[in-house]
Phi, psi and omega in degrees: 000117184283128180231186180259142176285129176309331191280348189258358190301320185295339187248006181260121172264110174278156178281325183247133174280164171298129180100355176294143183269130185218170172247140178236149183259109172237052191086339166205169184268131179228151182274156181191183187229133181286122185266330179201154175255155183043059188279150183220156178207156189305339179268010184274148178309149185291146179071021185233152177221163172261157184299313176217159163252135186227131176265115181276141185309330183278004171110343181279160180240121176238179165225153173260104183304331184229157172273073189236141172301334181282336175256319180223135176220161177301140178287115183269321184226124181298145177294142178289127179303145178272142178279098184305306187303313179301315174296324177291328178292319182295319175307301185307317176302313186283329170296315186300322182288338184279157177261345175208163180220141163244143187251119171251110190242131171247196185299324176311330175300320183271347178305308177293338177286348182109003181248084185237109187288353180262353187278116180283324175302312176300312184299314178295321182284329188270324190231049183304328186284350181275344185289334181287357178259011177078021182251145185237335179215160185300333177301326187293337184289339180296128174069015182297127185284350175296324175294320180295321182275347185221101177294325183295322178292320183301307184296315183301316177287307183306320182282329168301312179294319173298330174293316178302321193270355176240349193227339187294125173255113184290149169259343174300144184281359195297321179282326181295317182297315184293320183296319182285337175295319180285331168067226183258020176285146172302139181207163176216146183243140173229119178220142177281348182284134181267005193271357184062010188286342174295320186282339181273355181243025169103002174277140188283125180303323180295346176249031184231127179246125179239081182299335186267009178097189185203137178298337180288353189237142165241167186213159173281138182276354190249221192257359187281341179083004188284134171240147181201162184306146176256349189303315174299315184295309176314303186293322178294319192280317180297322179290355188232018185243137184277103185295348181282328180246346180067024179263126177284130179273103184292337181284332178255334178221110188288161180297128185302142175230160181296126180293347185269320175233001178079000182278178176302149175232173178198171173298147183276071182238145186281096180234005183166184180299342182286351189298136178249121178239006181307325188280338175272358181297326178297324183294315176296322180294323185290323178292320181291317176299322179298314181290322176295313176299316194291314176287326184293336184274002182076013180278160182265131182245124172262131178249126179257115179266119189231111171070029180262127168258139175284357183259349181232112181045046182300331182299348180281319184227320186288304180302307181302326176294319179287335175291312173311313177289321177300335181272353183229085186308131175204151175296139184235146174209139192227155167228173186226119175232161178301158177299135183101342173255153176299139174231127182246145181200156177279345172212151187288154178296152178287127187284157174261175185302142177272001176286139191212133175273353168254160182236149179291129179283153175282000000 
């Protein structure tokens, strides 16, 4: 991936200023706003930067490695606003007419509830001790080299974040409204969210599949395969962490280890080849059985796509759900709403190519 040398910033003139409205190619052209010039993040090659960081209108944040018309161009026409109320009424009608419901949810579902990885305001309020390390958003912690170098800092931050992701109860009505909308219909949830908000807002834990893992679980990071509850560890680490520095006091609370083999452990989140997901497999099978049994009985099945972007890890929930339905012929009707608002359909909307010339910012 060709990028710009940091040493060449002074002599490099970029076409777009911060705040400029542009179109970005992410498999298709989508509108967005320039958020930063000469953007860097920890996993870039040493001494290199991207031409731009761009906030897409649909919520994702991406970067363009080069200042090229093939990647970023001037936005000529603002998109026509979607009539959200009309689309949501259609969605509600499809759900009301269904015999059973499958909810496919992504990060956009939790943003109005207060778990927003792009928000500088939320990060400053919850993790003020992290600002001194040059971090401004939860996304900035992804791949942060300071965590690799300092396990006390890693565990201090992760357990504080894990606390919000296992104990935080939203006052926003988004989850509660969705639960009320589903009512007493049989349902199943497939979500990439590891925050557990579905279970804490009235959805049955036995009807939730979380392929990306969960903050309420820890795992061995080596080869023993052990998984265990994180709640006791979170409480101990938080009680011994200096909030001003987010450092765990390892003299009072040693860095957590796998209780089965004594090696390193981590939160059970999909962050690499070490991720253990066998214990979530029963939930995936239960969801497929639910879909098969519903359609085999000749019943109407509504699929709700909530807060899922085709540009941000669509392979986790969106594409697999589309494949499930393509293998199960059924009458279909769809609606379109912005990311973060419920979308109901008898089959998922067709996805666009996941190949992208732009990359998601950390």
